[in-house]
C-alpha positions as CSV (number, residue, x, y, z in Angstrom):
1,X,161.6,-82.1,-75.3
2,X,164.8,-83.9,-75.1
3,X,166.1,-81.9,-72.7
4,X,163.1,-82.1,-70.5
5,X,163.6,-86.0,-70.6
6,X,167.4,-86.1,-70.2
7,X,166.8,-83.7,-67.4
8,X,164.0,-86.1,-66.0
9,X,166.3,-89.2,-66.2
10,X,169.2,-87.3,-64.2
11,X,167.0,-86.3,-61.3
12,X,165.3,-89.5,-60.8
13,X,168.9,-90.6,-59.5
14,X,169.3,-88.3,-57.1
15,X,167.4,-89.8,-54.2
16,X,169.5,-92.6,-54.8
17,X,172.5,-90.9,-54.6
18,X,173.8,-88.6,-50.9
19,X,177.6,-87.6,-52.8
20,X,175.3,-86.5,-55.8
21,X,172.2,-84.3,-53.6
22,X,176.1,-82.7,-51.7
23,X,177.7,-82.3,-56.0
24,X,174.5,-80.5,-56.5
25,X,174.2,-78.0,-53.1
26,X,177.9,-77.4,-53.9
27,X,177.4,-76.3,-57.4
28,X,174.2,-74.0,-57.0
29,X,174.6,-70.9,-59.2
30,X,177.8,-73.1,-61.3
31,X,176.7,-73.4,-65.0
32,X,178.4,-75.8,-67.4
33,X,178.1,-75.5,-71.2
34,X,178.2,-78.4,-72.9
35,X,179.2,-77.7,-76.9
36,X,178.6,-81.0,-79.0
37,X,180.1,-80.1,-82.3
38,X,178.2,-79.1,-84.5
39,X,174.9,-80.6,-82.8
40,X,173.4,-78.6,-80.1
41,X,175.0,-76.4,-77.2
42,X,173.2,-76.8,-73.6
43,X,173.7,-75.0,-70.6
44,X,173.7,-77.4,-67.1
45,X,172.8,-75.6,-63.6
46,X,171.8,-76.5,-60.4
47,X,169.6,-74.3,-58.3
48,X,170.9,-76.8,-55.4
49,X,168.1,-79.2,-55.3
50,X,168.0,-80.5,-59.3
51,X,169.5,-80.0,-62.5
52,X,168.2,-78.0,-64.9
53,X,169.3,-78.4,-68.9
54,X,168.4,-76.0,-71.2
55,X,169.5,-74.7,-74.5
56,X,172.9,-72.4,-74.8
57,X,171.5,-68.6,-74.9
58,X,175.2,-67.5,-74.8
59,X,173.9,-64.2,-72.8
60,X,176.0,-65.1,-70.0
61,X,179.1,-66.9,-70.0
62,X,179.2,-70.1,-68.0
63,X,181.2,-71.0,-65.3
64,X,183.1,-73.9,-67.3
65,X,182.6,-75.6,-70.6
66,X,183.1,-78.8,-72.2
67,X,183.4,-78.8,-76.3
68,X,183.6,-82.1,-77.9
69,X,181.9,-85.2,-80.6
70,X,179.0,-86.7,-79.0
71,X,180.9,-89.8,-78.5
72,X,183.7,-88.1,-76.9
73,X,181.6,-86.7,-74.6
74,X,179.6,-89.9,-74.0
75,X,183.2,-91.4,-73.1
76,X,183.4,-88.6,-70.9
77,X,180.8,-89.5,-68.2
78,X,182.4,-93.6,-68.3
79,X,185.2,-95.0,-67.0
80,X,187.7,-93.9,-69.3
81,X,187.1,-90.2,-69.0
82,X,190.3,-88.9,-68.2
83,X,192.1,-90.6,-71.1
84,X,189.6,-88.5,-72.9
85,X,190.6,-85.3,-71.8
86,X,194.7,-86.4,-72.1
87,X,194.1,-87.7,-75.8
88,X,192.3,-84.2,-76.5
89,X,189.0,-85.1,-77.6
90,X,187.2,-83.6,-75.5
91,X,188.3,-79.6,-74.1
92,X,187.6,-77.9,-71.4
93,X,187.7,-74.1,-70.7
94,X,187.0,-72.4,-67.6
95,X,186.8,-73.6,-64.0
96,X,188.1,-77.4,-64.3
97,X,186.7,-77.6,-60.8
98,X,183.2,-76.5,-61.7
99,X,183.7,-79.0,-65.0
100,X,185.3,-81.7,-62.5
101,X,182.4,-81.5,-60.2
102,X,179.6,-82.1,-63.0
103,X,181.4,-84.7,-64.3
104,X,181.4,-86.2,-60.9
105,X,177.6,-85.5,-61.0
106,X,177.0,-87.3,-64.1
107,X,179.0,-90.8,-63.5
108,X,177.0,-91.0,-60.0
109,X,173.6,-90.2,-61.6
110,X,173.9,-92.2,-64.6
111,X,170.9,-93.6,-65.5
112,X,170.7,-97.4,-65.6
113,X,168.9,-98.0,-69.0
114,X,167.2,-101.6,-68.1
115,X,165.3,-100.1,-65.2
116,X,164.5,-96.8,-67.3
117,X,163.2,-99.4,-70.1
118,X,161.7,-101.6,-67.7
119,X,159.3,-98.7,-66.7
120,X,157.9,-98.2,-70.5
121,X,157.7,-102.3,-71.5
122,X,158.1,-104.1,-68.8
123,X,160.5,-106.0,-66.5
124,X,161.0,-109.1,-68.4
125,X,161.1,-108.0,-72.4
126,X,163.6,-104.8,-70.8
127,X,166.0,-107.5,-69.3
128,X,165.6,-109.7,-72.6
129,X,166.1,-106.2,-74.8
130,X,169.5,-105.7,-72.3
131,X,171.1,-108.9,-72.5
132,X,170.3,-108.9,-76.6
133,X,172.1,-105.2,-76.8
134,X,174.6,-106.9,-74.7
135,X,175.2,-109.9,-76.8
136,X,175.3,-107.5,-79.7
137,X,177.8,-105.7,-78.0
138,X,179.9,-108.1,-77.0
139,X,179.5,-109.4,-80.8
140,X,180.8,-106.3,-82.2
141,X,183.6,-106.0,-80.2
142,X,185.0,-110.2,-80.9
143,X,184.6,-108.8,-85.2
144,X,186.2,-105.9,-84.8
145,X,189.5,-107.6,-83.3
146,X,189.5,-110.1,-85.9
147,X,189.2,-107.8,-88.2
148,X,192.2,-106.2,-86.6
149,X,194.1,-109.4,-86.2
150,X,193.2,-110.5,-90.0
151,X,194.2,-107.0,-91.6
152,X,197.7,-107.2,-89.4
153,X,198.4,-110.4,-90.4
154,X,197.3,-109.3,-94.0
155,X,199.8,-106.7,-94.3
156,X,202.5,-108.2,-92.3
157,X,203.0,-111.6,-94.0
158,X,201.1,-111.5,-97.4
159,X,202.3,-108.2,-98.1
160,X,205.2,-107.6,-95.7
161,X,204.5,-104.0,-95.2
162,X,204.1,-104.0,-91.4
163,X,207.0,-106.2,-89.4
164,X,206.0,-108.7,-86.6
165,X,206.1,-108.0,-82.8
166,X,208.9,-110.2,-82.5
167,X,210.8,-108.9,-85.2
168,X,210.5,-105.6,-83.6
169,X,210.9,-106.1,-80.5
170,X,214.7,-107.7,-81.7
171,X,215.6,-104.6,-83.6
172,X,214.4,-102.1,-80.8
173,X,216.6,-104.7,-78.7
174,X,219.6,-104.4,-81.1
175,X,219.2,-101.0,-81.3
176,X,219.4,-100.3,-77.6
177,X,222.7,-103.1,-77.3
178,X,224.0,-100.4,-79.6
179,X,223.2,-97.3,-78.0
180,X,224.7,-98.8,-74.4
181,X,228.0,-99.9,-76.6
182,X,228.6,-96.3,-78.1
183,X,228.0,-94.5,-74.6
184,X,230.2,-97.2,-73.0
185,X,232.8,-96.4,-76.0
186,X,231.9,-92.5,-75.1
187,X,233.0,-93.0,-71.4
188,X,236.0,-94.8,-71.8
189,X,237.2,-92.3,-74.3
190,X,236.9,-89.5,-71.8
191,X,238.6,-91.2,-69.5
192,X,241.1,-91.6,-71.6
193,X,241.7,-88.1,-72.9
194,X,241.3,-87.2,-69.2
195,X,244.2,-89.5,-68.0
196,X,246.4,-88.3,-71.2
197,X,245.2,-85.5,-71.9
198,X,246.6,-84.0,-68.9
199,X,249.7,-85.2,-69.3
């Protein structure tokens, strides 16, 4: 049921995107396994016209495999996908071009949740719920930032476990100055050694 719903959501965006239809045709016959750690393994394939999503049976190897946690895999289809890969939160094996094409396809076909919700409950309630979700997300972000700032101030000023940014920057500038002075001294000693060592 979930696979069919997800497939329908993604395929519904195909008429709006010529690039998605082109990618779908290029990916015909190539498959991508998505291994959501400890939850589910799905196989995504293209028949040239639509995406098909099914449970991985393991009988034939996929063209590419993406493995990661659920949140990392969701982030992969967003704007920060490259950072997720570089951090190692998601592992890609097999044909990386196929994996990249499916990633681009997922970005192009990403459903507009407010629009999808409006099909079920109507435009006005869907808009209000989406607005409420955005407000909740912003509140959560601000609360997390405030908590981190308070924790940093407590650890830095009250407990003395952390140094302030200014103190840290000053220390690093001092280290750089000592390193530069040592390099200059070494260069001067080399010149003196060559000059007086040769005579």
